C-alpha positions as CSV (number, residue, x, y, z in Angstrom):
1,M,1.1,401.3,157.9
2,T,0.1,397.8,158.3
3,R,-2.5,396.2,155.6
4,P,-5.7,395.6,157.0
5,K,-5.9,391.6,157.7
6,T,-7.8,389.9,155.0
7,P,-8.4,386.6,154.4
8,H,-6.4,386.7,150.9
9,N,-3.3,388.5,151.9
10,L,-2.9,386.0,154.1
11,L,-2.9,382.9,151.9
12,P,-1.2,381.4,151.1
13,L,-1.5,379.0,154.6
14,T,1.3,376.9,155.8
15,P,0.2,373.1,155.8
16,A,-0.3,372.8,159.3
17,V,-2.3,376.1,159.8
18,F,-4.6,374.9,157.0
19,H,-5.4,371.5,159.3
20,I,-5.4,373.2,162.0
21,L,-8.5,375.1,160.8
22,L,-9.6,372.6,159.4
23,A,-10.1,371.2,162.2
24,L,-11.7,373.1,164.0
25,A,-14.2,374.2,161.4
26,E,-16.7,371.7,163.0
27,G,-15.9,372.9,166.6
28,E,-13.6,373.6,169.3
29,R,-11.4,371.4,170.4
30,H,-8.1,371.2,172.5
31,G,-4.8,370.5,171.4
32,Y,-4.6,366.6,172.0
33,A,-8.4,366.4,170.1
34,I,-6.5,368.9,167.2
35,M,-3.4,367.0,166.6
36,R,-6.0,363.5,165.9
37,E,-8.0,364.9,164.6
38,V,-4.7,366.5,161.9
39,A,-3.5,363.3,161.9
40,A,-6.7,361.2,160.1
41,D,-7.4,363.9,158.3
42,T,-3.9,363.5,156.6
43,A,-3.7,359.8,156.8
44,G,-1.0,359.8,159.0
45,D,1.6,362.4,156.7
46,L,0.8,365.5,158.8
47,Q,1.7,364.2,162.2
48,L,1.7,367.9,164.9
49,G,3.8,367.3,167.6
50,P,2.8,369.5,170.7
51,G,5.9,371.8,169.9
52,T,4.3,372.8,166.4
53,L,0.8,372.8,166.9
54,Y,1.2,374.8,170.3
55,G,3.9,377.6,168.4
56,C,1.3,377.6,165.1
57,L,-1.3,378.7,167.6
58,K,-0.1,380.9,170.1
59,R,0.7,382.6,166.2
60,M,-2.5,382.3,164.5
61,V,-4.4,383.1,167.6
62,S,-2.4,387.1,167.6
63,A,-3.3,387.2,163.9
64,H,-7.0,387.1,165.1
65,L,-7.6,383.1,163.4
66,V,-8.4,381.3,165.8
67,E,-9.2,382.5,169.7
68,E,-9.1,380.5,173.0
69,S,-12.6,379.3,174.0
70,D,-13.4,380.1,177.9
71,E,-16.4,377.6,178.1
72,R,-16.1,374.3,179.2
73,P,-16.7,370.9,178.8
74,D,-18.7,368.9,182.0
75,P,-15.3,369.3,184.9
76,A,-15.9,365.6,185.4
77,L,-15.4,365.1,182.0
78,D,-12.1,367.0,181.6
79,D,-8.9,368.0,182.6
80,E,-8.7,371.1,183.9
81,R,-5.0,372.2,182.5
82,R,-6.7,371.7,178.5
83,R,-6.8,375.0,176.8
84,Y,-9.8,375.0,174.0
85,Y,-9.4,377.1,170.9
86,R,-11.9,377.9,168.7
87,I,-11.5,379.1,164.7
88,T,-12.8,382.5,164.3
89,D,-14.7,384.4,161.5
90,L,-11.6,385.5,160.5
91,G,-10.0,382.2,159.9
92,A,-12.4,380.1,158.7
93,S,-12.8,382.9,155.3
94,A,-9.0,382.1,155.2
95,L,-9.8,378.6,155.6
96,R,-12.4,378.7,152.6
97,A,-10.1,381.1,150.3
98,E,-6.9,378.6,151.1
99,G,-9.6,375.6,150.0
100,E,-10.3,377.6,146.8
101,R,-6.9,378.2,146.4
102,L,-6.1,374.8,146.8
103,A,-9.1,373.4,144.5
104,R,-7.8,375.8,141.4
105,A,-4.8,374.3,141.5
106,V,-5.7,370.7,141.4
107,A,-7.9,371.5,138.8
108,A,-4.9,372.7,137.1
109,A,-3.0,369.9,137.9
110,R,-5.9,367.4,135.9
111,A,-6.0,370.1,133.0
112,K,-2.7,368.4,132.5
113,R,-3.0,364.9,133.6
114,L,-0.8,364.7,136.3
115,F,-2.3,362.2,138.1
116,A,-2.4,359.3,135.8
117,R,-6.4,358.0,136.2
118,N,-5.4,354.8,139.7
119,T,-3.7,357.9,141.6
120,V,-6.4,358.1,144.5
121,A,-6.7,353.5,144.5
122,A,-2.6,353.8,144.4
123,A,-2.2,356.4,147.3
124,R,-5.3,353.8,149.7
125,T,-4.0,350.6,148.7
126,R,-0.2,353.2,150.0
127,H,-1.6,354.0,153.5
C-alpha cells in the first residue's frame, strides 16, 4: 500500500525541484522562462539545462506537484511549441513546507553562529 501524498512526505525537495516550484509560485511559465528564473533566483549558482529541467518537470507532473497548462498567451506573441506549467495545490503546499524546513535549518545554523556577520556582504561581492 502506498502512502497518500502529503507535502511533508515529499520532503526534502531537491534544489532543482524547490527552485522550479519557486519559479512557478508567481504564475505559469514555459520551460525557458523557468530556467531563467531559477538562474536569477540563485544568482547563477543553479543553472538548469534542458535535460535536467524537463526531466524534473516530467517527474513533478507525475507527482502532481505541477501540471501542464492548456492556456496560451496570444499566439502572435508566443511559440506554439512551448509548453507551459503551473504549480498545483500539492506543489504549493510542498513548497511552503520545504521553505519552512529550510528556514528552521538556517535558524539552527545561526544559533550555532555558523555564519559570520559579514556573510551577506561577502556573498554580494562574490557575485
